[in-house]
C-alpha positions as CSV (number, residue, x, y, z in Angstrom):
1,X,-48.7,116.4,66.7
2,X,-48.6,118.9,63.8
3,X,-46.7,117.6,60.8
4,X,-46.5,120.9,59.0
5,X,-43.2,122.7,59.5
6,X,-43.6,126.1,61.2
7,X,-42.0,129.3,59.7
8,X,-39.3,129.1,62.5
9,X,-38.5,125.5,61.5
10,X,-38.4,126.4,57.8
11,X,-35.9,129.3,58.7
12,X,-33.9,126.8,60.7
13,X,-33.6,124.5,57.7
14,X,-32.4,127.3,55.6
15,X,-29.8,128.2,58.2
16,X,-28.5,124.6,58.2
17,X,-28.5,124.4,54.4
18,X,-26.7,127.7,53.9
19,X,-24.1,126.9,56.6
20,X,-23.3,123.5,55.1
21,X,-23.1,125.0,51.6
22,X,-20.5,127.6,52.8
23,X,-18.6,125.4,55.3
24,X,-18.5,121.7,54.3
25,X,-15.3,121.0,52.3
26,X,-16.1,120.1,48.7
27,X,-13.3,117.6,48.7
28,X,-15.2,115.6,51.4
29,X,-18.7,116.0,50.0
30,X,-17.4,114.9,46.5
31,X,-16.1,111.6,48.1
32,X,-19.4,111.1,49.9
33,X,-21.5,111.7,46.8
34,X,-19.3,109.2,44.8
35,X,-19.4,106.7,47.6
36,X,-15.6,106.8,47.9
37,X,-13.7,105.6,50.9
38,X,-13.5,108.2,53.7
39,X,-10.5,108.4,55.9
40,X,-10.6,108.9,59.6
41,X,-9.4,112.5,58.9
42,X,-12.5,113.1,56.7
43,X,-14.8,112.2,59.5
44,X,-12.8,114.1,62.0
45,X,-12.7,117.3,59.8
46,X,-16.4,117.4,59.6
47,X,-17.1,116.7,63.2
48,X,-14.6,119.3,64.2
49,X,-16.4,121.9,62.0
50,X,-19.7,120.9,63.6
51,X,-18.2,121.1,67.1
52,X,-16.8,124.5,66.4
53,X,-20.3,125.6,65.4
54,X,-21.8,123.9,68.5
55,X,-23.8,121.4,66.4
56,X,-22.1,118.1,67.1
57,X,-23.8,116.8,70.2
58,X,-27.5,117.0,69.0
59,X,-28.6,114.5,71.7
60,X,-26.9,116.1,74.7
61,X,-28.3,118.8,77.1
62,X,-26.9,122.3,76.6
63,X,-25.0,122.2,79.9
64,X,-22.7,119.5,78.5
65,X,-22.2,121.1,75.2
66,X,-25.3,119.9,73.4
67,X,-27.4,121.9,71.0
68,X,-30.7,121.9,73.0
69,X,-32.6,121.2,69.7
70,X,-36.1,119.7,69.9
71,X,-37.0,116.6,67.9
72,X,-38.0,118.4,64.7
73,X,-34.8,120.5,64.7
74,X,-32.7,117.3,65.0
75,X,-34.7,115.7,62.2
76,X,-34.2,118.7,59.9
77,X,-30.4,118.8,60.7
78,X,-30.1,115.1,59.9
79,X,-31.9,115.5,56.6
80,X,-29.8,118.5,55.6
81,X,-26.4,117.0,56.3
82,X,-27.3,113.9,54.2
83,X,-28.7,116.1,51.4
84,X,-25.4,118.0,51.4
85,X,-23.4,114.8,51.1
86,X,-21.6,115.3,54.3
87,X,-20.0,112.3,56.1
88,X,-22.1,110.7,58.8
89,X,-21.4,111.7,62.4
90,X,-19.6,108.8,63.8
91,X,-22.1,107.8,66.5
92,X,-20.1,105.8,69.1
93,X,-19.0,108.7,71.2
94,X,-21.6,111.4,70.6
95,X,-24.8,109.4,70.0
96,X,-24.2,106.3,72.0
97,X,-21.8,106.7,74.9
98,X,-22.4,110.4,75.6
99,X,-26.0,110.0,76.7
100,X,-25.1,107.0,78.8
101,X,-22.4,109.0,80.7
102,X,-24.7,111.9,81.1
103,X,-27.4,109.7,82.6
104,X,-25.4,107.2,84.6
105,X,-21.7,108.2,84.7
106,X,-19.9,109.8,87.6
107,X,-19.1,113.5,87.7
108,X,-15.5,112.7,87.2
109,X,-16.3,110.6,84.1
110,X,-18.5,113.4,82.7
111,X,-15.9,116.1,83.3
112,X,-13.1,114.1,81.7
113,X,-14.7,112.2,78.8
114,X,-17.5,114.4,77.4
115,X,-15.2,117.3,76.3
116,X,-12.8,114.8,74.8
117,X,-15.7,113.3,72.8
118,X,-16.6,116.7,71.4
119,X,-13.0,117.9,70.6
120,X,-12.1,114.6,68.9
121,X,-9.4,113.6,71.4
122,X,-11.1,110.3,71.9
123,X,-12.5,108.0,69.2
124,X,-14.8,105.4,70.7
125,X,-15.7,101.9,69.5
126,X,-18.5,99.7,70.8
127,X,-17.6,96.4,72.5
128,X,-21.0,94.6,72.6
129,X,-21.2,91.7,70.2
130,X,-19.2,88.5,70.6
131,X,-19.1,85.2,68.7
132,X,-22.2,83.5,69.9
133,X,-23.5,86.6,71.6
134,X,-24.7,89.1,69.1
135,X,-28.4,89.3,69.0
136,X,-28.5,87.3,72.3
137,X,-26.3,89.8,74.0
138,X,-26.9,88.6,77.5
139,X,-25.0,85.4,76.8
140,X,-21.7,87.3,76.4
141,X,-18.6,85.6,77.7
142,X,-15.9,88.4,78.1
143,X,-15.0,88.3,81.7
144,X,-13.8,91.1,84.0
145,X,-12.5,90.0,87.4
146,X,-12.5,92.6,90.2
147,X,-8.9,92.8,91.6
148,X,-9.6,95.6,94.1
149,X,-8.3,98.7,92.3
150,X,-8.6,97.3,88.8
151,X,-10.3,94.7,86.6
152,X,-8.5,92.0,84.6
153,X,-10.5,91.5,81.3
154,X,-10.3,88.5,79.0
155,X,-12.4,87.7,76.0
156,X,-13.3,88.8,72.5
157,X,-15.6,91.3,70.8
158,X,-16.6,91.2,67.1
159,X,-18.2,93.4,64.5
160,X,-16.4,96.4,66.1
161,X,-17.2,99.1,63.6
162,X,-14.3,101.5,62.9
163,X,-12.4,99.9,65.7
164,X,-9.2,100.3,63.7
165,X,-9.5,104.1,64.2
166,X,-10.5,104.0,67.9
167,X,-8.4,104.8,70.9
168,X,-11.2,103.9,73.4
169,X,-13.8,101.2,73.6
170,X,-16.9,100.9,75.9
171,X,-17.5,97.2,76.7
172,X,-20.1,95.0,78.2
173,X,-18.3,92.5,80.4
174,X,-19.4,89.6,82.7
175,X,-18.5,90.5,86.3
176,X,-20.7,87.9,88.0
177,X,-20.9,84.5,86.4
178,X,-23.2,83.1,89.1
179,X,-26.1,85.4,88.6
180,X,-28.7,85.3,85.8
181,X,-27.2,86.6,82.6
182,X,-28.6,90.2,82.6
183,X,-27.7,90.7,86.3
184,X,-24.0,89.9,86.0
185,X,-23.0,92.4,83.3
186,X,-21.0,95.6,83.8
187,X,-20.2,98.6,81.6
188,X,-16.5,99.4,81.3
189,X,-14.5,102.2,79.6
190,X,-11.2,100.7,78.2
191,X,-8.2,102.4,76.6
192,X,-7.4,100.6,73.4
193,X,-3.6,101.2,74.0
194,X,-3.7,99.0,77.0
195,X,-1.4,95.9,76.8
196,X,-3.2,92.8,75.9
197,X,-5.6,94.3,73.3
198,X,-5.4,93.2,69.7
199,X,-7.5,94.5,66.8
200,X,-8.0,92.2,63.8
201,X,-9.8,93.3,60.6
202,X,-12.9,91.7,59.2
203,X,-13.4,92.3,55.5
204,X,-17.1,92.5,54.6
205,X,-19.1,91.3,51.7
206,X,-18.6,94.7,49.8
207,X,-14.8,94.3,50.2
208,X,-14.4,96.9,52.8
209,X,-12.5,97.0,56.1
210,X,-15.3,98.6,58.2
211,X,-15.5,96.0,61.2
212,X,-13.1,94.2,63.3
213,X,-12.5,91.6,66.0
214,X,-11.1,92.9,69.3
215,X,-9.2,90.5,71.6
216,X,-8.6,91.1,75.3
217,X,-5.8,89.1,77.0
218,X,-5.2,90.0,80.7
219,X,-6.2,93.6,80.1
220,X,-5.9,95.7,83.1
221,X,-8.7,98.3,83.5
222,X,-8.9,100.8,86.5
223,X,-12.0,100.5,88.7
224,X,-12.8,104.1,88.1
225,X,-13.5,103.2,84.5
226,X,-16.7,101.3,85.6
227,X,-19.8,103.2,84.5
228,X,-22.5,103.2,87.2
229,X,-22.7,100.2,89.5
230,X,-21.1,96.8,89.1
231,X,-23.4,94.1,87.6
232,X,-26.0,96.8,86.5
233,X,-24.5,97.3,83.0
234,X,-27.5,95.7,81.3
235,X,-29.6,98.7,82.2
236,X,-27.1,101.1,80.7
237,X,-26.7,98.9,77.6
238,X,-30.4,98.9,76.9
239,X,-30.5,102.7,77.4
240,X,-27.7,103.0,74.8
241,X,-29.3,100.6,72.3
242,X,-32.5,102.7,72.1
243,X,-30.5,105.6,70.7
244,X,-28.6,103.2,68.4
245,X,-31.7,101.5,67.0
246,X,-33.5,104.7,66.4
247,X,-30.6,105.9,64.4
248,X,-30.3,102.7,62.4
249,X,-33.9,103.4,61.0
250,X,-32.0,106.0,58.9
251,X,-35.1,107.9,57.6
252,X,-33.0,110.8,56.1
253,X,-30.7,108.2,54.3
254,X,-33.8,106.4,52.9
255,X,-35.3,109.7,51.6
256,X,-32.2,110.6,49.8
257,X,-31.8,107.0,48.4
258,X,-35.5,107.1,47.2
259,X,-34.9,110.3,45.3
260,X,-31.8,108.7,43.8
261,X,-33.9,105.8,42.8
262,X,-36.5,108.0,41.1
263,X,-33.7,109.8,39.1
264,X,-32.2,106.5,37.9
265,X,-35.6,105.1,36.9
266,X,-35.9,108.1,34.6
267,X,-32.5,107.4,33.0
268,X,-33.1,103.7,32.5
269,X,-35.5,102.2,30.0
270,X,-37.9,99.3,29.5
271,X,-39.6,98.7,26.2
272,X,-38.3,102.0,24.9
273,X,-39.8,104.0,27.8
274,X,-38.3,105.3,31.1
275,X,-38.5,102.7,33.8
276,X,-40.5,105.1,36.0
277,X,-43.4,104.7,33.5
278,X,-43.5,101.0,33.9
279,X,-46.7,100.4,36.0
280,X,-45.2,97.4,37.9
281,X,-41.9,99.2,38.8
282,X,-43.6,102.5,39.6
283,X,-46.0,100.8,41.9
284,X,-43.0,99.3,43.8
285,X,-41.6,102.8,44.2
286,X,-44.9,104.1,45.4
287,X,-45.3,101.3,47.9
288,X,-41.8,102.0,49.2
289,X,-42.5,105.7,49.5
290,X,-45.7,105.2,51.4
291,X,-43.8,102.9,53.9
292,X,-41.1,105.6,54.2
293,X,-43.5,108.4,54.9
294,X,-45.3,106.4,57.5
295,X,-42.0,105.5,59.1
296,X,-40.9,109.2,59.1
297,X,-44.0,110.2,61.1
298,X,-43.5,107.4,63.6
299,X,-39.8,108.3,63.9
300,X,-40.8,112.0,64.7
301,X,-43.2,110.8,67.3
302,X,-40.6,108.6,68.9
303,X,-37.8,111.1,69.1
304,X,-40.3,113.8,70.2
305,X,-41.3,111.6,73.1
306,X,-37.7,110.8,73.9
307,X,-36.9,114.6,73.9
308,X,-39.5,114.9,76.7
309,X,-37.8,112.3,78.9
310,X,-39.5,109.1,77.7
311,X,-36.8,106.8,76.6
312,X,-37.9,104.8,73.5
313,X,-38.2,101.1,74.1
314,X,-40.5,99.1,71.9
315,X,-40.7,102.1,69.6
316,X,-37.0,101.9,68.8
317,X,-37.4,98.3,68.0
318,X,-40.2,98.9,65.5
319,X,-38.2,101.7,63.9
320,X,-35.2,99.5,63.6
321,X,-37.2,96.7,62.0
322,X,-39.0,98.8,59.5
323,X,-36.2,101.2,58.8
324,X,-33.7,98.4,57.9
325,X,-36.3,96.7,55.6
326,X,-37.0,100.0,53.8
327,X,-33.3,100.7,53.4
328,X,-32.6,97.2,52.0
329,X,-35.7,97.4,49.7
330,X,-34.4,100.7,48.3
331,X,-31.0,99.2,47.4
332,X,-32.8,96.2,45.9
333,X,-34.9,98.5,43.6
334,X,-31.8,100.4,42.7
335,X,-30.0,97.2,41.7
336,X,-33.1,96.2,39.7
337,X,-33.4,99.5,37.9
338,X,-29.7,99.4,36.8
339,X,-30.0,95.8,35.7
340,X,-26.8,94.2,34.3
341,X,-24.8,97.5,34.8
342,X,-25.2,97.0,38.6
343,X,-23.0,93.8,38.3
344,X,-19.5,95.2,37.9
345,X,-17.7,95.7,41.1
346,X,-14.1,96.9,41.3
347,X,-12.8,97.8,44.8
348,X,-10.5,100.4,43.3
349,X,-13.4,102.5,41.9
350,X,-14.1,103.7,45.5
351,X,-10.6,105.2,45.8
352,X,-10.3,109.0,45.6
353,X,-9.5,110.1,42.1
354,X,-11.1,107.1,40.3
355,X,-12.8,108.5,37.1
356,X,-13.0,105.4,34.7
357,X,-16.5,105.2,33.2
358,X,-15.7,102.2,30.9
359,X,-17.6,99.8,33.3
360,X,-20.9,101.8,32.9
361,X,-22.5,105.1,33.8
362,X,-21.3,106.9,36.9
363,X,-24.6,106.4,38.7
364,X,-24.4,102.6,38.3
365,X,-20.9,102.0,39.8
366,X,-21.9,102.2,43.4
367,X,-25.1,100.2,43.4
368,X,-23.5,96.8,44.1
369,X,-21.5,98.2,47.0
370,X,-24.6,99.8,48.5
371,X,-26.6,96.7,48.0
372,X,-24.0,94.4,49.7
373,X,-23.4,96.8,52.5
374,X,-27.2,97.1,53.4
375,X,-27.4,93.3,53.9
376,X,-26.0,93.7,57.4
377,X,-28.3,96.3,58.8
378,X,-31.1,94.0,59.6
379,X,-28.7,92.1,61.9
380,X,-26.6,94.7,63.7
381,X,-28.0,96.7,66.6
382,X,-30.0,93.6,67.5
383,X,-31.3,91.4,64.7
384,X,-34.8,92.0,63.4
385,X,-35.9,88.6,64.7
386,X,-34.9,89.6,68.2
387,X,-36.6,93.0,67.8
388,X,-39.8,91.3,66.9
389,X,-39.5,89.3,70.2
390,X,-39.0,92.5,72.1
391,X,-42.1,94.0,70.5
392,X,-44.2,90.9,71.2
393,X,-43.1,90.8,74.8
394,X,-43.7,94.5,75.3
395,X,-47.1,94.5,73.6
396,X,-48.6,91.2,74.6
397,X,-46.5,90.0,77.5
398,X,-45.3,86.9,75.4
């Protein structure tokens, strides 16, 4: 493939950039730039703006409200929204569930749920991981018993990102305990307001409430909320995970963070010279940049193949592994560049309106938060160790 952008693609980038500059609310971009806490309304405001423009569902076919963009256009769009300091597009409805419903859902489910995802009526959470069944997802224990016209669901999900904001959750549940693990799993759509559901917060290492536990006690779910066929949910789950893992690679985020690292290494000093001039540190940046450029090309190849109907499998695992290592390494170098000034960590500094610079320069205040938050990405979406097993099995039949 040709890695030079065409004139059409360059004009497309300018269109995205200009639109964001004129449309993205400054109050939201300022919060993103300062790594301040975003409310549900902040996310929803940006996604509503995108939907009004027709740019929200970049992974959907046009007949369902998608953009119809090719792989390069999606890549350019993702880069520009990050450069503009826009909030991330919350992935659970548009990027994860939407493609699954389009591929495997009933016509009734598509007609009902897809418009609600786009217009923000439904906020989805992901009900995959459980205590003891995270990376080994096939060993999940949440049960769904078929009662004829409904299921009764009992169990627990954990690490449910932004579950405190969600009104819907898509869940993997065990519907046949006598079959081998992967064969007895089904994919259910569950209303979070159903009696018997309890959401409990988990406070992460960076002090934030981003993830949750979700408990199900005799939760009644209509049979019509089953996606596809009973006991075939593992197929749908793997399909969804290829989209999630490719996104976790986070190439545009890494490129922005790398540029930030270069700026900081020019503002910090070692032996009286900017840190960027230190041969050891500059070689670490160079090595990181080489890895990132290689990963970007591989990412473009993968999403390009996916846009032609080839669902990424092993490729998404490779991207997930390398992408998370690059993102973690970037925050490690940022922390190293700041030195002792990366140590202070005050939760209130991430509230809107915080402007106290007494704990250090403004560019140093968020480093600890970023570093702590990035520790988790090599685990979620299927731990890197499990992804290596997937790659080995796909490549060598091990």
